[in-house]
N, C-alpha and C positions, 0 to 999 in steps of 0.2 A: 504493500500500500504506500509506504513513503516514497518508493521509487516512482510509482505512478503519479503521485502528487508532484514530484520533482520534474518529471517529463511534461506534465500538464503546464507547470509554471514556465518552463523553457519555451514551450510552444506558444503560450500566450504572449511572452515577451518578444520572441523572435519573428513570429509570423507577420506582423505589420511591416517590419523592415524588409523581409524577404519579398513580400508582395510589392512593396514600393520599388525595390530594386528591379524586379521583373518588369513592372510597368514602365519605369524610366528607360530600360533598355529597348522598349518597343516604341517609344514616343517619336524618335527622329524619323524612323521609317514610315510611320503612320502619317506624320505631318508632311513629310516630303511627298508621299504618294498623293496627298490631297491638295498639293500646291500648284495644280496646273494653271489656275487663273488668279493666283494670289501674287501680289506685288512682291518682288524679290530684288534685293540690292546686289548687283553683279560687280565684282571687281574685274578690271580689264587691263589689257595691254593696249596702249594708245594706238600703235600701228595696226594691231589686229582689229580694233573697233573701227578705225577708218576704213580698213579693207572690207569689213563686213557691211558697213554703210554703203560703200561704193558698189558692192555686189548686189545689195538690195535695190539700189538706184538703177543698175543695169537690168535687173530682173523686171522692174516696173517701167522700163523704157523712159526713165527720167534723164533728160539731157541738161548739161550745165551744172551738175552738182559738184561741189567741192567741199571737203570737210572743213570744219571751223578751224581757222588758222591760230587764233589766240583765245584763250578762255577768259571768262569774267573772273577776275581775282577778287577774293573776299577775305577780309580780315575781321575777326571777332575779338573785341576787347571786353572781357567780363568785368563787371563792376561789383556785382553782388550775387552770391550764391548762398541760399539758406533755406530753412523750412523744409528739411528732408522728411517726408512722410511716407514710410514704407507701406502702411496700410492703404494709403491713397495712391501709392506708386507714383509720386511726383516730387519735384523739388523746384523751388522758385529761383529763377535766373533773370538777370538784367544786365544790360551793357550797351555797347555801341557796335554797329556793323558798318564797315567801310567797303566800298566796291570801286574797282577801277577797270575800265574796259575801253576798247576802241571800236571803230567802224567795222573792222575785220572780225570782230567777235561774234557777229550775227550772220548766219547764212540765210539766203533768201529763197532756197529751193526746198520744197517738201518732197520726200522720197517715199512716203507711204500712200498706198491706194485707198486708205480709209476715208470715208466721207465725214466721219466724226470730227477729224481734225479740221476739215474745211469749215465746219460750224464755228470752231474756236477762232478761225481767222477773222470772223466778224467782230471779235472783241478787240478794241483798239489797243495796240501795243504802245505802252508808255515809253517815251524817249529815255526816261530814267528807269533802267532795267530793275533797279532795286525796289521800285514801287510795286512790282508784281512778283517779287520774291516772297516766300513765306516759310515759316518753320513748321513742318508737318506734325511735330510732336509737342508743340505748345498748345495747351488746352485753351479752347475758345470760351473762356469765362471772363469774369469781371476784371481779372488781373492782366489780361492781354493788352499789350501796348506795342505799337509799331508806328513811329512818327519820324518824318524826314527832318533832318537837321541842316543838310547842305546838298546842293546839286550844282555842279560846275562843269562847263564844257570848254575845253582848251583847243583852239584850232591848230592844225599842223600843216606842213607843206603838202601839196598835191590835193588840197581840199579835204583832207581827213581830219578827224578830231579824236581827242581823248577825253573820257568822261570820268568824273569823280562824284561819288554820292555817299552820304553818311546818314544812317538812321539810328534812332534809339529804340531798343526793344526791351520788353519785360513780359514775364508770364510764368505759369506753372508748367514745367517741363515733365512730360510723361516718360517714365522709363520702367523697365521690368527688373525688379530687384532679384538678385541671386543670393539666397540665404543658406546655401548648403553648409557654409562654414561659420554660421552665426554661433557664438558672439564674436568671432574674429573675422568677420566677413569684409569684403572689399567690393564696393559697387562701382561698376563702370557705366558712365552716363555719356550718351551721344547726343550732340546738338546738330541737327540736319537742316539743310537749306535746299529749296527747290524753286523753280520758276513755274508760275501757274499756267502759262500759255505755250512757251517755246519748248519743243522736245530737245533731246540731247544732241541730235545731228544738226540743230540750228543754233544751239547755245550750250556751251559747256562751262561748268562751274569748277573753280579750283580754290581751295582754302590755302591761305598763308598762315604763318605761325601765329597762333592766338596769344593773348596775354591776359593776365588777371591782376587786379590791384593787390599791392603787397599786404595791405591791411586785411583784405578778404582772404588771402592765402594763409596768413598766419592765424587768423581767428578760427575757432572751431565752428563747425556746422552741425549743431546738435551734438550727437555722440561721435561725429565723424570729423576727420581732418581732410581738407581739400587739397588735392595735388595740383601741380601746374598743368594747364590744358595743353593738348598736343594735337597735331594735324593727323587726320585719318585719310587713307587713300581715297581718291574720288571714285564714285560708283555711278552706275546707271540703274534706274529702277524700271523693271518690266515684269511680265508674267514669267513664272519659273518653269524652266525645262532643263534637265541636266545637260543636254547637248550645247545650249548656249553658254552655260556656266563653264564647260570645258573649253569651248572655242575661244571665249573672250580672255581666258587666262593663259593661252598658248601663244608662243612666238612662232611665226611661220617664216620660212626662208624666202618665200616669194609668192607671187600671185597664184602660180600653179598649185603649190602646196595648200594654199587656203581654199582653192576651188575643190580640191579632192576632199578636204576635211568638211567643207560645206555639203558636198554630195553625200558623204557618209552620215553626217548629222541629220540631213533631211530624211534619209531612209529610216533612221532610228527614232525619229520624232513623230508622235501621233499629232493629228490636227487638234488645235485648241477648239474645243466644242463651242465656246462662246464667240469665236471669231470666224466660223466656217464660211459665212456668207460672202465676205469680202476677199477671202484669200484662197478659196477653193479653186483648184486648177491653175493657179499661178506658179511660175518658177520659184522655187524655194518658199512655197506658200505655207508649209508647215512651220518652218522657223519664223517666217514673218508673222504668223498668227500669234506667236508669243512675243516677238520683239515689239510689235506695234499694238499690242493689246491695250485697250484704254485710250483715252484722249486727254491730253497728249501722252504719247508713249513712244519710246522710252524717255525717261526724265533724268537729267543730270542731277546728281546729288553731291553737294559739298558738305563735309562733316568735320567737326572737331570733337574730341573726347576729353573727359576729365574724370578722375577717380575720387571716390570717397573711401577712405580707410578708417575703420572704426577705432576709436581711442580705447586702448585695452584697460587702462587704469580704472576708469569709472565703470566700464562695462563689466569687468571682472568682479569688481566689488558688488555690483548690483545683481549679478546672475550666478556666478560660480561660488562666491564666498558664502552665501547663505546655505547652499547645498553642502559644501565642505564642512561648515561649522556644524550642521545637523548630524553629519556622519561622525564627526569627532565626539559630539555629545553621546551618540549611540555607543561608541566604543567605551567611553567613560562609564556609561551605565552598566556595562558588563562586569564592572568591578564592585557593584553593589553586593553586599553580603547575601548569602543564600536565605537568611532569615527574612529578608525583605523581597521575597520572590514576586509578590503581587505588584510591587513598584517596578521591578526590573522588567516584568513581562508586559507592562503597559507602555513602556518607553518606545519600543519598536513600532507598534501601531500608530502612536502619536506622531512619530517622525515620518511614517509613511504618509499619513494624511497631510502633514506639513509639506512634504515633497510634492504631493499632488497640487496643493494650493500654490506653491512656488512655481511649478511648471505652467499652470494656467495663467498666473500673473505675468510670467516671462513671455508667453506667447500672445498676450492680449494685444500688444502693440504691433504685432506682425500680421502681414496679409495671410489669407488662406493659402496653404501650400499643399501640394500633392506629393511631397517627398519629405523624408526625415532630415533634420538638421543635426549638426554636431551636438548641440545642447540636448537633443532628444536622446542621443546615445549616452551622454553623461548621466541623464536622469535614469536611463535604463540600468546603468551600472549601480546607481544609488539605490534603486528599487531592489536589485538583486542583493546588494550588501545588507539592506534593511531586512530582507527576508532571511538572510543567513544569520543575522544577529538575533532575530526572533526565534529561529530554530535552535540557536545556541542557548538562548535563555531557557527554552523548554528542556533541552538535554541537561543543562546544568541543574535544573530543579529535581530531576529524577535520577541523576547519576552522581556518584561521589566525584567531586572535583579532582581528587587525586588519582582517579583511574586514567589509564592512557587514552581511552576513547574520548572521555570528556575533555581531557587536556588538549587533545589534537583538534577536536571540533572548536573549542574556544580559541585556540591559537590561530587556526586557519581563518575563522570568522573575523577576528580582530585584525589580522594582517591584511586581509582582502579589503576591509572597510577603511583602514588607515591608508592603504595604497591608493584607493579610489579618492579619498578626501584630499590627499597631498598631490598626487601626480596624475589622477584620472583625467581631468580636463585637458592638461597639456598633452598627455599621451594620445587622447582621441583626436586632438587638433593635428598632431604630427601624422597620425595614421590617415586622417582625412586628406591632408595635403599630398601624401604619397600616393594614395589610391583614388 
């Protein structure tokens, strides 16, 4: 009977983590299989992207197309980052956006056969390109601000011009927190920029090195410390298919190699079911049904990133310390004389209930997650140790403490509980980082 109880206890403790691990291993395949018409950010080789655009222009009999010669350069100066809210999955950001471009930064030829883009051509294109830029991940609530500070046109020889524009922005930035390593987690946040009208073959965006105010960088952002922002590689956003992802990240030695790769990718790609009407029967129609899905599409995306690293001192004190202290009290209670058996026997259930309360309080400020976090594993160890100490109290009541069996059980329980209290959390953190 004791063996059956022990096996039942282990199954109750381990089953949720096994199920979570199995589900997590299946999620990427499931999400990728369903991503046929979902927007995806492709990293690309510039020459490969230009060759792909030229191939699509030839397939659609578009004459006079030339890839964009110079991108629209964007620089983000962060002034304020705070109010990190994991349950709401957002953080407040504000700063200044500066853009520089020339007349050669905008192409005038559309290479898509889609009629949806022609409808967008009816929207007036502002001479200030930044006026129609937007941050796709900024929530459109009362905090959203995007106001022009400066717009300047500088004439150049041969009738060309260079443009400079500055905008002030602010808003709640949406991001998806990764809490696998909570309470020693590090959150990577991405700030993206897109144009509302022009697709990537007519306007390409490029981020320059961003900056952040010194006072903002040194100050804490809640329980986090803000890192210096950094430039992320430019991407294009279009519907997902593995063939395009592989093509865009491959360097080709010449036009012939690209044509062969396009033919292989076309044969291996199914038609995008949401775009069949306009691409059915066209050369490279299957690839085009993903590349030009949506209006406009593909869209050039410029991004910067910055990280939030959790401050360990306060977090450790609020989350790990109460659990460790409870386990130490549990070990000390095992030294209560046998004459006070009723007191000793009631300590473990009280600690168990306290751990349940601490775990619920710890997770109250976190969003709903479908996976266990490091702190859950630490609580699992604490529950196991509490159960061991409860069993030890029962054995100590019925066996003479001087017998080898009672002595071994008491020693093993105390060592396991002390080890968990002292190095349990750091050990789980190291294991989590390795695996």
